[in-house]
FITI-481767 format. One record per residue: residue number from 1; residue in three letters; x, y, z of N, C-alpha, C, O, CB in turn. Coordinates in pm, whole numbers, always signed. Glycine has a CB too. Example, Ala and Ser with C-alpha at 12.3 -4.5 7.8 and 13.67 -1.06 7.14 Angstrom:
<atoms>
1; Ala; +1319; -569; +780; +1230; -450; +780; +1320; -330; +780; +1424; -332; +846; +1131; -447; +905 $
2; Ser; +1285; -225; +708; +1367; -106; +714; +1290; +3; +787; +1341; +114; +804; +1408; -60; +572 $
</atoms>
This chain:
<atoms>
1; Met; -3919; +6084; +4573; -3801; +6017; +4523; -3680; +6042; +4550; -3608; +5954; +4598; -3797; +6020; +4415 $
2; Asn; -3648; +6131; +4532; -3490; +6199; +4553; -3474; +6187; +4683; -3374; +6127; +4722; -3462; +6361; +4512 $
3; Ala; -3573; +6243; +4787; -3545; +6212; +4915; -3509; +6059; +4955; -3423; +6031; +5039; -3654; +6256; +4984 $
4; Ile; -3570; +5983; +4897; -3555; +5851; +4949; -3408; +5793; +4901; -3345; +5710; +4966; -3681; +5757; +4897 $
5; Phe; -3366; +5848; +4781; -3231; +5810; +4729; -3120; +5875; +4804; -3009; +5823; +4807; -3216; +5846; +4583 $
6; Leu; -3150; +5990; +4867; -3082; +6085; +4956; -3059; +6006; +5090; -2947; +5984; +5136; -3170; +6223; +4979 $
7; Ile; -3168; +5970; +5142; -3166; +5882; +5292; -3065; +5774; +5256; -2962; +5762; +5323; -3332; +5802; +5346 $
8; Phe; -3091; +5694; +5152; -3032; +5561; +5140; -2878; +5594; +5124; -2791; +5527; +5180; -3097; +5473; +5011 $
9; Phe; -2852; +5700; +5046; -2719; +5744; +5027; -2639; +5789; +5153; -2522; +5754; +5170; -2723; +5850; +4933 $
10; Val; -2702; +5866; +5236; -2647; +5913; +5351; -2632; +5802; +5437; -2520; +5793; +5487; -2722; +6019; +5409 $
11; Ile; -2710; +5717; +5467; -2726; +5601; +5541; -2608; +5516; +5515; -2520; +5498; +5598; -2852; +5533; +5510 $
12; Ser; -2610; +5465; +5394; -2497; +5399; +5328; -2355; +5448; +5340; -2260; +5370; +5351; -2524; +5398; +5198 $
13; Ala; -2340; +5593; +5337; -2224; +5641; +5341; -2171; +5662; +5500; -2053; +5654; +5533; -2230; +5764; +5259 $
14; Ile; -2257; +5683; +5569; -2233; +5663; +5713; -2174; +5520; +5755; -2062; +5505; +5804; -2367; +5684; +5785 $
15; Ile; -2258; +5427; +5730; -2212; +5292; +5765; -2079; +5256; +5699; -1988; +5201; +5761; -2316; +5190; +5725 $
16; Met; -2073; +5287; +5578; -1904; +5258; +5514; -1826; +5349; +5568; -1706; +5321; +5555; -1874; +5275; +5344 $
17; Leu; -1850; +5452; +5626; -1737; +5525; +5685; -1672; +5458; +5815; -1556; +5467; +5857; -1786; +5665; +5720 $
18; Phe; -1785; +5386; +5866; -1726; +5296; +5994; -1669; +5178; +5952; -1593; +5127; +6034; -1833; +5253; +6100 $
19; Ile; -1682; +5123; +5855; -1644; +5017; +5801; -1534; +4996; +5720; -1453; +4904; +5729; -1726; +4986; +5750 $
20; Asn; -1537; +5088; +5639; -1422; +5095; +5535; -1411; +5238; +5478; -1458; +5255; +5366; -1447; +4990; +5413 $
21; Pro; -1360; +5333; +5537; -1358; +5476; +5508; -1280; +5520; +5384; -1305; +5626; +5326; -1304; +5545; +5623 $
22; Asp; -1175; +5424; +5341; -1116; +5441; +5227; -1192; +5404; +5103; -1173; +5471; +5001; -1006; +5376; +5234 $
23; Ala; -1272; +5310; +5103; -1372; +5275; +5000; -1451; +5377; +4954; -1449; +5416; +4837; -1458; +5179; +5042 $
24; Val; -1532; +5432; +5056; -1605; +5540; +5067; -1550; +5670; +4971; -1606; +5720; +4873; -1606; +5568; +5215 $
25; Ile; -1445; +5700; +5021; -1377; +5820; +4938; -1357; +5773; +4800; -1415; +5832; +4709; -1231; +5869; +4998 $
26; Ser; -1279; +5669; +4776; -1233; +5629; +4643; -1338; +5593; +4552; -1304; +5590; +4434; -1143; +5521; +4651 $
27; Ser; -1464; +5565; +4582; -1570; +5537; +4511; -1632; +5645; +4492; -1694; +5646; +4385; -1646; +5448; +4558 $
28; Met; -1641; +5746; +4559; -1715; +5873; +4544; -1631; +5949; +4438; -1691; +6018; +4355; -1729; +5956; +4688 $
29; Leu; -1495; +5941; +4434; -1398; +6008; +4342; -1417; +5936; +4209; -1434; +6001; +4105; -1241; +5998; +4395 $
30; Ser; -1416; +5811; +4210; -1401; +5732; +4092; -1548; +5761; +4011; -1556; +5773; +3889; -1370; +5563; +4135 $
31; Gly; -1649; +5769; +4097; -1789; +5790; +4057; -1810; +5913; +3966; -1868; +5920; +3858; -1874; +5804; +4180 $
32; Gly; -1750; +6008; +4039; -1770; +6152; +3966; -1701; +6156; +3832; -1751; +6205; +3730; -1707; +6277; +4056 $
33; Thr; -1557; +6089; +3842; -1486; +6109; +3715; -1550; +6002; +3590; -1527; +6024; +3471; -1316; +6079; +3746 $
34; Lys; -1633; +5886; +3638; -1702; +5821; +3531; -1826; +5903; +3506; -1866; +5894; +3390; -1734; +5673; +3563 $
35; Ala; -1893; +5975; +3581; -1997; +6053; +3528; -1964; +6164; +3444; -2039; +6195; +3352; -2071; +6099; +3625 $
36; Val; -1866; +6221; +3467; -1799; +6322; +3376; -1773; +6246; +3225; -1828; +6272; +3118; -1647; +6375; +3451 $
37; Glu; -1679; +6154; +3251; -1669; +6084; +3100; -1797; +6024; +3012; -1796; +6035; +2889; -1576; +5959; +3118 $
38; Leu; -1900; +5963; +3077; -2020; +5949; +3018; -2067; +6058; +2991; -2082; +6066; +2869; -2103; +5885; +3079 $
39; Thr; -2108; +6175; +3058; -2141; +6303; +2998; -2080; +6340; +2860; -2154; +6373; +2768; -2104; +6404; +3092 $
40; Val; -1956; +6336; +2846; -1882; +6379; +2739; -1903; +6290; +2648; -1918; +6343; +2538; -1750; +6401; +2760 $
41; Lys; -1912; +6159; +2645; -1952; +6059; +2552; -2079; +6091; +2500; -2090; +6104; +2378; -1955; +5927; +2609 $
42; Met; -2167; +6105; +2567; -2311; +6113; +2537; -2331; +6259; +2458; -2407; +6276; +2363; -2403; +6102; +2684 $
43; Thr; -2244; +6363; +2520; -2257; +6482; +2450; -2220; +6467; +2296; -2288; +6512; +2204; -2172; +6583; +2517 $
44; Val; -2107; +6400; +2287; -2054; +6374; +2136; -2157; +6305; +2052; -2188; +6341; +1938; -1921; +6280; +2132 $
45; Ile; -2212; +6195; +2123; -2311; +6113; +2051; -2420; +6213; +1998; -2450; +6220; +1879; -2376; +5998; +2149 $
46; Tyr; -2466; +6275; +2078; -2570; +6363; +2059; -2568; +6476; +1961; -2659; +6514; +1888; -2593; +6412; +2172 $
47; Ala; -2438; +6527; +1973; -2393; +6630; +1876; -2402; +6585; +1739; -2465; +6646; +1653; -2254; +6671; +1902 $
48; Val; -2330; +6462; +1718; -2342; +6386; +1591; -2500; +6377; +1525; -2542; +6422; +1419; -2286; +6235; +1624 $
49; Trp; -2561; +6310; +1617; -2706; +6309; +1557; -2790; +6419; +1522; -2865; +6419; +1425; -2781; +6249; +1635 $
50; Leu; -2773; +6534; +1621; -2829; +6667; +1602; -2803; +6726; +1465; -2889; +6762; +1384; -2775; +6760; +1706 $
51; Gly; -2654; +6731; +1448; -2605; +6746; +1318; -2662; +6675; +1191; -2674; +6742; +1088; -2480; +6713; +1328 $
52; Ile; -2695; +6551; +1191; -2746; +6467; +1104; -2908; +6525; +1083; -2963; +6551; +976; -2727; +6313; +1162 $
53; Ala; -2957; +6535; +1206; -3091; +6598; +1197; -3124; +6726; +1143; -3230; +6749; +1085; -3135; +6605; +1308 $
54; Lys; -3021; +6819; +1166; -3035; +6956; +1097; -3005; +6938; +958; -3067; +7004; +875; -2940; +7068; +1155 $
55; Ile; -2917; +6855; +920; -2909; +6837; +745; -3024; +6763; +698; -3064; +6790; +585; -2771; +6747; +686 $
56; Met; -3090; +6667; +771; -3212; +6615; +716; -3316; +6717; +708; -3396; +6716; +614; -3261; +6502; +794 $
57; Glu; -3320; +6804; +797; -3420; +6919; +802; -3385; +7016; +658; -3471; +7048; +576; -3396; +7015; +961 $
58; Gln; -3279; +7043; +652; -3220; +7149; +561; -3245; +7068; +400; -3275; +7135; +301; -3032; +7184; +608 $
59; Thr; -3230; +6942; +396; -3251; +6879; +258; -3377; +6840; +224; -3400; +6807; +108; -3174; +6767; +239 $
60; Gly; -3488; +6837; +331; -3621; +6814; +296; -3652; +6678; +333; -3766; +6634; +322; -3648; +6840; +154 $
61; Val; -3552; +6607; +378; -3565; +6470; +409; -3688; +6437; +500; -3759; +6336; +492; -3438; +6425; +475 $
62; Asn; -3703; +6555; +598; -3804; +6537; +717; -3937; +6543; +641; -4020; +6466; +690; -3794; +6660; +844 $
63; Ala; -3978; +6609; +540; -4094; +6609; +440; -4125; +6476; +405; -4231; +6415; +425; -4065; +6686; +311 $
64; Lys; -3994; +6427; +337; -4039; +6266; +263; -4051; +6157; +383; -4132; +6065; +368; -3897; +6196; +138 $
65; Ile; -3982; +6165; +489; -4007; +6069; +585; -4174; +6078; +646; -4249; +5983; +669; -3892; +6096; +702 $
66; Ser; -4199; +6215; +660; -4322; +6240; +716; -4470; +6207; +588; -4586; +6188; +623; -4305; +6413; +771 $
67; Lys; -4430; +6209; +467; -4497; +6168; +354; -4499; +6009; +358; -4602; +5941; +350; -4429; +6227; +225 $
68; Phe; -4392; +5967; +369; -4374; +5788; +396; -4451; +5722; +505; -4495; +5607; +494; -4218; +5745; +440 $
69; Leu; -4468; +5809; +624; -4514; +5750; +742; -4669; +5805; +744; -4747; +5774; +834; -4417; +5792; +875 $
70; Lys; -4701; +5881; +645; -4854; +5932; +664; -4959; +5823; +684; -5040; +5836; +775; -4901; +6013; +536 $
71; Pro; -4961; +5724; +609; -5074; +5621; +649; -5044; +5558; +780; -5144; +5518; +840; -5090; +5505; +541 $
72; Val; -4947; +5542; +829; -4928; +5481; +957; -4962; +5596; +1048; -5024; +5557; +1147; -4781; +5421; +980 $
73; Asn; -4945; +5697; +1045; -4969; +5807; +1132; -5131; +5827; +1148; -5191; +5831; +1256; -4895; +5939; +1071 $
74; Arg; -5187; +5840; +1020; -5323; +5867; +1034; -5388; +5759; +1098; -5482; +5789; +1172; -5384; +5895; +912 $
75; Leu; -5356; +5621; +1084; -5407; +5502; +1145; -5379; +5517; +1283; -5464; +5482; +1365; -5351; +5375; +1089 $
76; Leu; -5265; +5568; +1323; -5253; +5542; +1479; -5307; +5689; +1554; -5344; +5689; +1671; -5072; +5502; +1524 $
77; Phe; -5306; +5792; +1482; -5333; +5944; +1543; -5446; +6000; +1474; -5488; +6108; +1513; -5206; +6050; +1523 $
78; Gly; -5495; +5947; +1387; -5626; +6024; +1319; -5576; +6150; +1231; -5459; +6163; +1194; -5739; +6086; +1446 $
79; Lys; -5668; +6230; +1207; -5622; +6352; +1145; -5567; +6454; +1207; -5628; +6512; +1297; -5706; +6402; +1087 $
80; Thr; -5430; +6496; +1164; -5377; +6568; +1232; -5321; +6672; +1164; -5335; +6664; +1042; -5308; +6511; +1299 $
81; Ser; -5260; +6769; +1207; -5215; +6909; +1112; -5088; +6869; +1045; -5011; +6793; +1104; -5181; +7064; +1207 $
82; Pro; -5060; +6919; +916; -4913; +6877; +872; -4812; +6888; +935; -4719; +6808; +922; -4870; +6929; +778 $
83; Glu; -4809; +7013; +1038; -4682; +7015; +1137; -4683; +6910; +1232; -4576; +6857; +1264; -4671; +7145; +1219 $
84; Ala; -4804; +6870; +1288; -4801; +6762; +1396; -4743; +6636; +1306; -4650; +6570; +1353; -4967; +6731; +1471 $
85; Glu; -4789; +6607; +1195; -4744; +6494; +1129; -4586; +6475; +1098; -4522; +6371; +1105; -4816; +6492; +1009 $
86; Glu; -4545; +6597; +1064; -4392; +6606; +1033; -4321; +6585; +1178; -4223; +6512; +1182; -4348; +6763; +959 $
87; Phe; -4355; +6631; +1267; -4296; +6626; +1405; -4300; +6488; +1474; -4215; +6438; +1548; -4368; +6726; +1494 $
88; Ile; -4435; +6430; +1429; -4445; +6267; +1489; -4380; +6212; +1386; -4335; +6111; +1440; -4603; +6187; +1515 $
89; Ala; -4343; +6208; +1270; -4278; +6130; +1175; -4132; +6136; +1228; -4069; +6031; +1238; -4299; +6184; +1023 $
90; Met; -4067; +6270; +1267; -3944; +6278; +1288; -3913; +6208; +1429; -3810; +6143; +1449; -3907; +6417; +1276 $
91; Asn; -4013; +6230; +1522; -4018; +6139; +1638; -3975; +6013; +1631; -3873; +5968; +1683; -4133; +6128; +1681 $
92; Met; -4059; +5954; +1562; -4100; +5783; +1544; -3953; +5754; +1478; -3881; +5671; +1534; -4265; +5733; +1415 $
93; Ser; -3901; +5826; +1348; -3776; +5769; +1283; -3669; +5787; +1383; -3587; +5696; +1399; -3738; +5839; +1143 $
94; Ser; -3661; +5896; +1451; -3550; +5916; +1540; -3532; +5804; +1652; -3424; +5759; +1692; -3568; +6051; +1605 $
95; Asn; -3647; +5772; +1690; -3639; +5677; +1798; -3611; +5524; +1723; -3534; +5447; +1778; -3786; +5686; +1892 $
96; Met; -3672; +5489; +1609; -3629; +5371; +1539; -3486; +5378; +1510; -3430; +5269; +1516; -3705; +5351; +1415 $
97; Leu; -3420; +5470; +1483; -3275; +5471; +1465; -3199; +5489; +1600; -3078; +5513; +1602; -3237; +5582; +1366 $
98; Gly; -3255; +5481; +1682; -3183; +5495; +1835; -3139; +5630; +1876; -3050; +5646; +1960; -3049; +5409; +1846 $
99; Met; -3203; +5731; +1814; -3149; +5862; +1834; -3255; +5941; +1957; -3321; +6043; +1935; -3145; +5946; +1674 $
100; Gly; -3252; +5874; +2074; -3356; +5923; +2161; -3342; +6072; +2183; -3440; +6146; +2195; -3353; +5851; +2294 $
101; Gly; -3224; +6112; +2187; -3194; +6264; +2214; -3263; +6347; +2115; -3327; +6440; +2164; -3039; +6298; +2206 $
102; Ile; -3265; +6334; +1984; -3322; +6387; +1895; -3475; +6375; +1905; -3548; +6472; +1883; -3267; +6340; +1789 $
103; Ala; -3522; +6256; +1939; -3655; +6223; +1915; -3734; +6303; +2024; -3851; +6331; +2002; -3678; +6066; +1919 $
104; Thr; -3667; +6343; +2152; -3753; +6425; +2261; -3800; +6559; +2196; -3919; +6592; +2199; -3660; +6461; +2402 $
105; Pro; -3704; +6637; +2137; -3761; +6767; +2110; -3869; +6756; +1988; -3967; +6830; +1989; -3640; +6870; +2076 $
106; Met; -3854; +6679; +1901; -3965; +6667; +1821; -4091; +6606; +1877; -4200; +6645; +1834; -3927; +6597; +1716 $
107; Gly; -4083; +6507; +1977; -4186; +6469; +2059; -4260; +6571; +2135; -4381; +6568; +2157; -4139; +6381; +2142 $
108; Ile; -4169; +6670; +2176; -4253; +6778; +2254; -4318; +6863; +2162; -4435; +6896; +2181; -4170; +6867; +2350 $
109; Asn; -4240; +6912; +2045; -4335; +6984; +1940; -4453; +6909; +1895; -4561; +6968; +1899; -4260; +7018; +1814 $
110; Ala; -4450; +6790; +1852; -4576; +6720; +1831; -4656; +6730; +1940; -4773; +6762; +1919; -4560; +6585; +1800 $
111; Val; -4623; +6711; +2050; -4758; +6716; +2154; -4824; +6859; +2164; -4942; +6884; +2190; -4713; +6675; +2320 $
112; Tyr; -4710; +6958; +2133; -4777; +7090; +2145; -4871; +7112; +2025; -4980; +7168; +2043; -4669; +7207; +2153 $
113; Glu; -4836; +7073; +1911; -4910; +7078; +1811; -5036; +7008; +1822; -5138; +7066; +1785; -4844; +7039; +1715 $
114; Leu; -5043; +6867; +1878; -5159; +6803; +1907; -5248; +6868; +1997; -5368; +6877; +1969; -5131; +6686; +1953 $
115; Asp; -5196; +6920; +2114; -5270; +6974; +2194; -5346; +7113; +2162; -5447; +7149; +2222; -5196; +6978; +2293 $
116; Lys; -5278; +7192; +2052; -5354; +7303; +2007; -5462; +7255; +1938; -5555; +7335; +1931; -5281; +7395; +1928 $
117; Gln; -5485; +7114; +1867; -5592; +7071; +1794; -5701; +7002; +1903; -5817; +6968; +1878; -5536; +6970; +1678 $
118; Gly; -5635; +6993; +2018; -5731; +6925; +2132; -5747; +6772; +2101; -5854; +6712; +2114; -5890; +6997; +2135 $
119; Leu; -5630; +6716; +2059; -5623; +6578; +2041; -5570; +6471; +2152; -5481; +6389; +2126; -5547; +6567; +1932 $
120; Asp; -5622; +6480; +2255; -5572; +6409; +2400; -5543; +6276; +2358; -5436; +6227; +2395; -5688; +6405; +2532 $
121; Asp; -5624; +6205; +2285; -5599; +6058; +2259; -5477; +6038; +2178; -5398; +5945; +2196; -5718; +5992; +2186 $
122; Ala; -5462; +6141; +2076; -5332; +6121; +1999; -5195; +6157; +2082; -5090; +6096; +2062; -5338; +6216; +1867 $
123; Ile; -5204; +6234; +2153; -5102; +6271; +2267; -5087; +6154; +2340; -4971; +6115; +2354; -5146; +6389; +2364 $
124; Cys; -5170; +6094; +2387; -5149; +5964; +2474; -5081; +5858; +2372; -4982; +5796; +2412; -5305; +5900; +2539 $
125; Met; -5127; +5837; +2252; -5078; +5751; +2166; -4956; +5775; +2131; -4888; +5676; +2105; -5146; +5739; +2068 $
126; Leu; -4897; +5897; +2121; -4770; +5938; +2071; -4674; +5921; +2216; -4560; +5878; +2200; -4780; +6106; +2000 $
127; Leu; -4717; +5952; +2347; -4625; +5901; +2458; -4601; +5765; +2455; -4485; +5729; +2471; -4674; +5928; +2589 $
128; Val; -4708; +5662; +2433; -4671; +5530; +2439; -4579; +5493; +2332; -4486; +5415; +2354; -4784; +5450; +2439 $
129; Ile; -4600; +5545; +2216; -4508; +5497; +2113; -4373; +5531; +2127; -4277; +5459; +2100; -4546; +5540; +1991 $
130; Thr; -4371; +5676; +2181; -4240; +5724; +2204; -4163; +5649; +2310; -4043; +5622; +2296; -4247; +5861; +2239 $
131; Ser; -4242; +5614; +2428; -4192; +5550; +2540; -4150; +5396; +2525; -4065; +5340; +2595; -4293; +5565; +2642 $
132; Thr; -4226; +5336; +2420; -4196; +5193; +2382; -4116; +5188; +2256; -4058; +5083; +2229; -4327; +5109; +2363 $
133; Ser; -4107; +5286; +2181; -4040; +5274; +2058; -3964; +5170; +1982; -3858; +5125; +2026; -3974; +5350; +2063 $
134; Ile; -4013; +5134; +1875; -3935; +5000; +1806; -3803; +5074; +1748; -3800; +5179; +1684; -4036; +4910; +1661 $
135; Glu; -3703; +4998; +1783; -3573; +5057; +1766; -3515; +4955; +1656; -3509; +4834; +1679; -3482; +5067; +1912 $
136; Leu; -3482; +4999; +1561; -3450; +4927; +1429; -3295; +4928; +1446; -3234; +4831; +1402; -3509; +5006; +1280 $
137; Met; -3232; +5022; +1501; -3093; +5029; +1517; -3053; +5091; +1654; -3011; +5206; +1645; -3036; +5108; +1403 $
138; Pro; -3057; +5043; +1767; -3018; +5082; +1891; -2873; +5157; +1919; -2793; +5124; +2006; -3027; +4965; +1963 $
139; Thr; -2856; +5283; +1807; -2703; +5319; +1795; -2645; +5375; +1924; -2524; +5362; +1944; -2679; +5429; +1680 $
140; Thr; -2734; +5449; +2030; -2674; +5509; +2126; -2623; +5387; +2228; -2510; +5402; +2275; -2771; +5617; +2185 $
141; Val; -2692; +5276; +2263; -2657; +5186; +2319; -2538; +5098; +2265; -2442; +5058; +2330; -2758; +5131; +2336 $
142; Ile; -2564; +5077; +2137; -2414; +4980; +2068; -2290; +5071; +2113; -2186; +5027; +2163; -2407; +4967; +1855 $
143; Ser; -2321; +5207; +2086; -2206; +5293; +2075; -2122; +5295; +2221; -2000; +5287; +2235; -2260; +5444; +2032 $
144; Leu; -2231; +5309; +2333; -2171; +5292; +2487; -2121; +5159; +2506; -2030; +5138; +2586; -2281; +5315; +2605 $
145; Arg; -2170; +5075; +2444; -2118; +4907; +2465; -1988; +4929; +2403; -1891; +4915; +2477; -2217; +4764; +2376 $
146; Ser; -1966; +4962; +2281; -1829; +4983; +2232; -1746; +5031; +2309; -1640; +4972; +2330; -1819; +5053; +2134 $
147; Asp; -1783; +5170; +2377; -1698; +5251; +2433; -1650; +5185; +2581; -1542; +5212; +2635; -1768; +5391; +2440 $
148; Tyr; -1742; +5102; +2631; -1694; +5031; +2734; -1644; +4901; +2723; -1638; +4823; +2817; -1777; +5028; +2813 $
149; Gly; -1599; +4873; +2587; -1511; +4742; +2586; -1599; +4610; +2546; -1548; +4498; +2552; -1443; +4717; +2743 $
150; Ser; -1715; +4625; +2510; -1777; +4500; +2491; -1727; +4428; +2378; -1682; +4492; +2282; -1915; +4515; +2480 $
151; Val; -1730; +4284; +2377; -1668; +4231; +2274; -1755; +4208; +2154; -1705; +4187; +2043; -1609; +4116; +2314 $
152; Ser; -1891; +4213; +2174; -1975; +4229; +2063; -2097; +4331; +2103; -2204; +4297; +2154; -2026; +4084; +2015 $
153; Pro; -2061; +4443; +2074; -2163; +4581; +2108; -2298; +4551; +2031; -2407; +4576; +2082; -2092; +4749; +2043 $
154; Ala; -2286; +4507; +1929; -2433; +4495; +1840; -2470; +4364; +1868; -2544; +4319; +1781; -2427; +4515; +1664 $
155; Ser; -2443; +4278; +1969; -2513; +4174; +1983; -2677; +4189; +2047; -2759; +4097; +2049; -2424; +4094; +2061 $
156; Ile; -2696; +4311; +2090; -2815; +4340; +2157; -2926; +4363; +2050; -3041; +4377; +2092; -2796; +4462; +2251 $
157; Phe; -2905; +4369; +1925; -2959; +4412; +1806; -3115; +4325; +1824; -3220; +4380; +1859; -2849; +4369; +1664 $
158; Leu; -3100; +4188; +1791; -3226; +4120; +1793; -3315; +4124; +1916; -3435; +4147; +1904; -3202; +3989; +1766 $
159; Pro; -3253; +4101; +2045; -3321; +4129; +2168; -3395; +4258; +2180; -3507; +4276; +2227; -3229; +4124; +2270 $
160; Thr; -3309; +4346; +2126; -3385; +4503; +2130; -3489; +4515; +2041; -3596; +4562; +2077; -3290; +4628; +2091 $
161; Leu; -3466; +4474; +1918; -3584; +4477; +1809; -3713; +4393; +1864; -3826; +4441; +1853; -3528; +4404; +1657 $
162; Leu; -3693; +4272; +1920; -3788; +4207; +1954; -3887; +4266; +2074; -4009; +4281; +2071; -3732; +4093; +1979 $
163; Ser; -3797; +4292; +2175; -3867; +4361; +2290; -3944; +4487; +2281; -4051; +4508; +2337; -3778; +4388; +2381 $
164; Thr; -3872; +4578; +2195; -3939; +4716; +2156; -4066; +4679; +2065; -4171; +4740; +2085; -3825; +4823; +2066 $
165; Phe; -4060; +4587; +1971; -4174; +4558; +1886; -4290; +4494; +1977; -4410; +4505; +1950; -4128; +4458; +1766 $
166; Ile; -4252; +4442; +2061; -4367; +4368; +2149; -4438; +4471; +2239; -4561; +4474; +2247; -4301; +4248; +2251 $
167; Ser; -4348; +4564; +2312; -4391; +4659; +2395; -4469; +4764; +2315; -4574; +4807; +2363; -4279; +4713; +2469 $
168; Thr; -4426; +4810; +2197; -4494; +4901; +2120; -4629; +4847; +2052; -4720; +4921; +2016; -4399; +4949; +2020 $
169; Phe; -4627; +4703; +2040; -4748; +4647; +1994; -4861; +4653; +2121; -4977; +4688; +2102; -4716; +4493; +1940 $
170; Cys; -4823; +4624; +2215; -4902; +4588; +2334; -4938; +4742; +2376; -5055; +4762; +2409; -4812; +4489; +2456 $
171; Gly; -4868; +4827; +2377; -4896; +4953; +2408; -5007; +5041; +2321; -5092; +5120; +2363; -4773; +5011; +2406 $
172; Ile; -4978; +5005; +2203; -5080; +5071; +2093; -5218; +4991; +2106; -5324; +5053; +2099; -5017; +5055; +1922 $
173; Leu; -5217; +4866; +2123; -5324; +4803; +2178; -5413; +4836; +2279; -5535; +4829; +2271; -5291; +4715; +2207 $
174; Leu; -5344; +4872; +2378; -5404; +4906; +2511; -5465; +5055; +2488; -5571; +5094; +2536; -5286; +4899; +2638 $
175; Val; -5384; +5123; +2414; -5430; +5280; +2392; -5576; +5289; +2303; -5669; +5369; +2315; -5296; +5371; +2297 $
176; Lys; -5558; +5183; +2218; -5685; +5172; +2123; -5797; +5130; +2196; -5900; +5197; +2187; -5667; +5073; +2005 $
177; Ile; -5794; +5024; +2272; -5899; +4958; +2382; -5943; +5053; +2473; -6064; +5061; +2495; -5838; +4841; +2470 $
178; Phe; -5847; +5143; +2544; -5898; +5235; +2652; -5971; +5368; +2590; -6064; +5432; +2640; -5770; +5279; +2748 $
179; Thr; -5897; +5393; +2455; -5978; +5524; +2387; -6121; +5477; +2357; -6215; +5549; +2392; -5906; +5581; +2232 $
180; Lys; -6146; +5340; +2283; -6267; +5287; +2231; -6365; +5299; +2359; -6476; +5352; +2348; -6246; +5131; +2171 $
181; Arg; -6323; +5252; +2468; -6380; +5234; +2590; -6439; +5393; +2633; -6555; +5419; +2664; -6263; +5164; +2695 $
182; Lys; -6352; +5468; +2627; -6376; +5596; +2674; -6475; +5666; +2572; -6559; +5742; +2620; -6240; +5673; +2693 $
183; Lys; -6473; +5651; +2453; -6557; +5695; +2347; -6700; +5634; +2358; -6802; +5694; +2325; -6493; +5661; +2215 $
184; Glu; -6694; +5489; +2414; -6832; +5432; +2443; -6902; +5485; +2574; -7024; +5489; +2590; -6819; +5276; +2456 $
185; Lys; -6809; +5525; +2664; -6902; +5576; +2784; -6952; +5718; +2785; -7024; +5759; +2877; -6828; +5562; +2914 $
186; Lys; -6909; +5807; +2665; -6964; +5917; +2655; -7094; +5912; +2594; -7159; +6015; +2577; -6885; +5994; +2597 $
</atoms>
């Protein structure tokens, strides 16, 4: 895939060099500047959320969230280890709050724990839920929209909530259907 993008980039740059060479150089320089600015902004956002996650871990909020989500986790993932349940709960709650950068390490740890137990169907379910995740508060996107001067950065709240709910519901339903079919074939 990277080769395809590289080919398109090289061909476009060569064509633009003949048509408008000034535009090629200025857009490459401004693109680099924008990439660095976005990287710094995202680093700050993730640093704040990782700090909050560390505070949650030290105060025991993780265990409370895990206990609260236990019935949902049992329904979706079946019986798992307490460590896996805690990682799954933190992954799901981080995704719901729009903290995707924090959800990723928690999801990796959850997959590791589920893999140790040989729960492939639970890993599949976690990947689907993580990929489609219901976002109650898309904080990262709202903060980026705010940084880029959106008049109403939070206007994406309802469309995001609806679309993520529908995609998560459909994903869970499909995993359950395919898991059931797989068990019937055995």
